[in-house]
C-alpha positions in Angstrom: 96.8 84.9 125.7 94.7 87.8 124.4 92.6 87.6 121.3 95.0 90.0 119.5 98.0 87.9 120.6 96.3 84.9 119.1 95.7 86.7 115.8 99.2 87.9 115.6 100.5 84.4 116.3 98.4 83.0 113.6 99.6 85.7 111.2 103.2 85.0 112.1 102.7 81.3 111.3 101.1 82.1 107.9 103.7 84.7 107.0 105.8 82.3 104.9 106.9 83.5 101.5 105.1 81.6 98.8 105.8 81.5 95.0 104.0 80.9 91.8 105.7 79.9 88.5 104.7 81.6 85.3 105.7 79.4 82.3 104.0 81.9 79.9 106.6 84.5 81.0 109.7 82.4 80.2 109.5 80.5 83.5 109.4 83.5 85.7 109.0 82.7 89.4 107.1 85.3 91.5 107.6 85.2 95.2 104.9 86.8 97.3 103.4 87.2 100.7 99.7 86.9 101.5 97.7 90.1 101.1 96.5 91.9 104.2 93.9 94.5 104.9 96.5 97.3 104.5 97.1 96.1 100.9 93.3 96.1 100.3 92.9 99.6 101.8 95.8 101.0 99.7 94.4 99.5 96.5 90.9 100.9 97.2 92.5 104.3 97.8 94.5 104.2 94.6 91.7 102.9 92.4 88.4 103.6 94.2 86.1 102.8 91.3 88.1 100.2 89.4 88.1 96.7 91.0 90.4 95.3 88.2 93.0 97.9 88.9 92.6 97.3 92.7 93.6 93.7 92.0 96.5 94.6 89.9 97.7 97.1 92.5 97.6 94.4 95.2 99.5 92.1 92.8 102.2 94.7 92.3 102.4 95.4 96.1 103.1 91.7 97.0 105.1 90.4 94.1 108.8 90.0 95.0 112.1 88.8 93.6 113.7 85.7 95.2 115.8 88.0 97.4 112.8 89.9 98.7 113.1 93.0 96.6 109.9 94.3 95.1 109.4 92.9 91.6 107.4 95.8 90.3 107.1 99.5 90.9 103.7 101.0 91.4 103.9 102.7 88.0 104.1 99.2 86.5 100.4 98.7 87.4 99.2 100.4 84.2 101.7 98.7 82.0 100.6 95.3 83.4 96.9 96.3 82.8 97.6 97.2 79.2 100.2 94.6 78.1 99.9 91.5 80.3 97.6 88.6 79.1 94.4 89.0 81.2 94.0 85.2 81.5 97.6 84.8 82.9 97.1 87.7 85.3 93.7 86.3 86.5 95.3 82.9 87.1 98.2 84.4 89.0 96.0 86.7 91.1 93.7 83.7 91.9 96.6 81.5 92.9 98.1 84.3 95.0 94.7 84.8 96.8 94.1 88.3 95.4 91.1 87.3 93.4 88.7 84.7 94.7 86.5 82.8 92.4 82.9 82.5 93.4 81.3 79.1 93.6 79.4 80.0 90.4 82.7 80.6 88.6 84.2 77.3 89.8 81.1 75.4 88.6 81.4 77.0 85.2 85.0 75.7 84.8 
């Protein structure tokens, strides 16, 4: 088995749909898939100088309804940035693996 075949096999095994519950948003359940480098590249292209917006772009791109439909449209990114509670968004993006806390951040908490 080639290296690329091994990588693809690993990715297929970890491609399960995950979910996170959001009690703050009336118990909304957000289904999602893990982010990949294509998601990162698109977010950087859409918001080259804004890491916060890049994270929200990735959130929008992976969040799904239970049936697999996209939960948000790309235009919803700005609305989420302006109206969603930053603490809730940070928690969700961290749980979804979009934002990773540094060891210093973990020690502070």
